[in-house]
N, C-alpha and C positions, 0 to 999 in steps of 0.2 A: 589604543589602550581603553578599557572598560570602565563603566563609572564606577564599579566594586574596585577596581584597581586603583583608582584616582581616591578613595573614601568619598565620592560624591555618590549620591543616590543617583539612580536614572533620571534624567530631566523631566520626564512626562511624570513620575511620580512625584517629584519635587514642585513639579507645576500645579497637579491637582490640591497636594496639601497646602502649599502656601496659598493659592486661590481660596481653598475651604476655609481655610485661618482668617486670610485679608477679610474675606466676606462677612465672617462671623464677627470679628472685632469690629468692623466698620459699622455693621448693619447695628450690633448692640450699643455700639456708643452714639450712633446718630439719629438712633429710634428717639430718644430722649426729645427731640426737636420734632418729631414726624417725618426724618428722612431716612429712616430705617431702609428702606430696600433700596431705592435708588445708591444710598452708601454703600450698601452690600454690593451691588452690582461693581461698582468701582474697586471697592476693597478687593474685590474677587479679580478683575480685570488687571489690577497692578500685582497681583500675588501671581496669577498665573503667568504674566510676562517676566516677572523677576525671577519666579520659579525655573522656568523653562531655560532660562538665561542664568542662574546661578548667582544672582546677584548678591544676596544676602549672606553675610560672613557668621551663619548662623555658632561659629564656635567662638564667637566674641561677645562683649557685652553692647558694643556698637551695632552689629549686624541686628541683635534681637531689639534693642531699643529705635534704630532707624526704622525696621520693618513695624515696628507698634506704632510710633509715631506717623508714619507715612499710613496706616489703617486707621487711625483715630482722629485727633488732634490737627496735623496736617494734611487730612483727607481733602481739602480745598485744593492744595498744593498739588495733591498727588491725582486729581482731575485735569488739572492744567497740564501735569506730565502727561498723561495719556492722549491731550491733544497733540504732544509734541513728538508722542510716538506715531500718531495718525500721520504727521506731515513728513517723517522720517518714512514711515510705511509707502506712502506715495512716491517717494523716491527711489523705492527699489535698494538695489544696489549701491546705487550713488550716495547714500545716506551716511554710509561708511561706519557701521557698527564696530565699536574699538572693544572687543571682548578682554583685552589684556589688561585695560585700565577700569575694566566693568567687574568681572569675575570676582566674587566675594568681597567687592569693594564698596558695596551697598549704593552704589549709581550706575546709571546708563551712561554711556559716553559714545557720542556721535561725531565725527569729524565732520559732517555737513548737518542735516537736519535742520530744524527750526532756525532760522538766522534774519539778524536783524540790522546787522552793520558789518559790513566787510571786514574781515580780520579781527571781531570780537566773538568772544565766546559769548553766549548765554545759557544761563541754568533755568530749567524752569521744573520745580518742584525736585524729583530726584532722578532728573535729565540734564545731561551737560551735552549742549549744541553746538556747534561750528569748533570743535576743538582742533578742527585742522590736522597738519601734521605733525603726530606726536612721536616722530622720529627724532624730531628735535627735542633736545632737552628742556629748553625755554616752554616749549608748548605742553609738554608732559608736564612740567611743574604748573603750567598755569591751569590743568586739569585736576592735580592733584593738592597745589597748596591754595589756590585762590578760587576756583569753580567749589571746590567741595565744600569749604567753608560757606558758599552760599546755600548750597543744598542743607546743611545742618541750621543754618539761620531759617530756612523755611519750615524744617521740621520743629524747632524750638519755638518761632514765632506764629506759626500756623497761619489762619486765616488772617492774622492782623499783619503778617508780613508782607503782601503787596499793597496794601494799605498804606504802612508805615512807609516804605519804600518809593511807592509813586509820589505820596503826598511829600516827600522830602524833595524828589525829584521836582515837582512843579512849584513849590514854595522856595527852594533854592535856587531855582534857574532864574523866578522873578525876582530874587534879591540879587542875583547878580547880573541882572540886565540893569536894575536899579544903581547898583554899584558902579557898573561901567559908564553910565550917564553922570553920576557925580563925581568921581574920582578916579576910574581905571581907564581913563580915555587911549592912554599910551598903549594899552593891550587890546590885543584883537576881541573884539565882542564876542565873536562864539567861544573863546578861549574861557572868559571869565563866566561866562553863563554855562559851559560845561563844567568849569573847577566848582562852581559854587552849587550846581543842581547833581552831579554825576560823582566828582572825585570827593568830594567834602562829605558826601552821603555816609553816614556812620557804617553802614551796612558793607560800604565799598572801603572805607577806611579800614575797617576790620579785615576784609579778605586781602588788600594790598599789602597790610602790615604783615600779614601770616605769608605771603609770598617774598617776602623781603624787597617790596616794590616801591617803599613808600620814602620820599614822595614820588610819584608816577612822572614819567618825563613828561608828560602833556600837561601837568599840572602848574596853573600860574604860580610863580614863584613868590613867596611871603604873601599869599593868600591862604588863610586857614591854618589849622595846626602843621608843624612842621615834622613833628616826632610821630613814629608808629605808636598804635593803640596796644598793641601785642607784640610778642617776641614771634620772630618768622620760625616756620617749622624745622627749617635748616639749623637754628640753635635748639630748639627743644628735643630734637632727635624724631624720629621715624614711628618708635615704637613708645605709646604714649597711652597712658590709662583713660584718658577721657576722649571722647569724640570731637574731632576737628574744628568743630567750629566753636568749642568752649574757649573762652579767651584764656590766655595765660596771665602772669603776672604782669602788669603795663610796665614798661620802661620808662 
């Protein structure tokens, strides 16, 4: 079936157009602090890859907004996403790019790609890595309901996102270690540290809640918040006017 028959412009044309727009947006926005040309190159690279793959859903508000944020405020996260693409490119066909969950979904999804922990997906900018076997309904929901939230978190918070996320991980982990020493010796040390540094991280609380997985199975019971911060996507419906990262009314 041709691109015209599917309503999609030819991939080469979309790649060129999206690269040009991304480069222009990024260059103009980051030139204010003297980083116009490097930013333009990054914006153009993201646009070329995303345009060739038909990633952005141009007919929706979320598609245009995602592209605008990826090319401007969230450009540092887009830079990291390009590094994730590079890792996947080194893996060749083994990276397992999943077009079904990427096309017009405003994200790139790899079954492998950059992985830091076995069995865990990791989202870097607009790239989901380690999605695994998404023929499983559970793994597909991990991408659509959990990791997609992290993509929008990175877009909304931009350069602040890694600082806030890693900062919580470090401080929360230290608090967990102290808590274990003082009054949690009955649980495994690693479980308490992981709960405080990872599961109680507000960004993860938000994502696990959207995925209807709060509290997560490995979270230490009676430690931290017990209720989800937002309603799961399975309750609010798949067709929603706001990007998936925006919280609904807390329960």
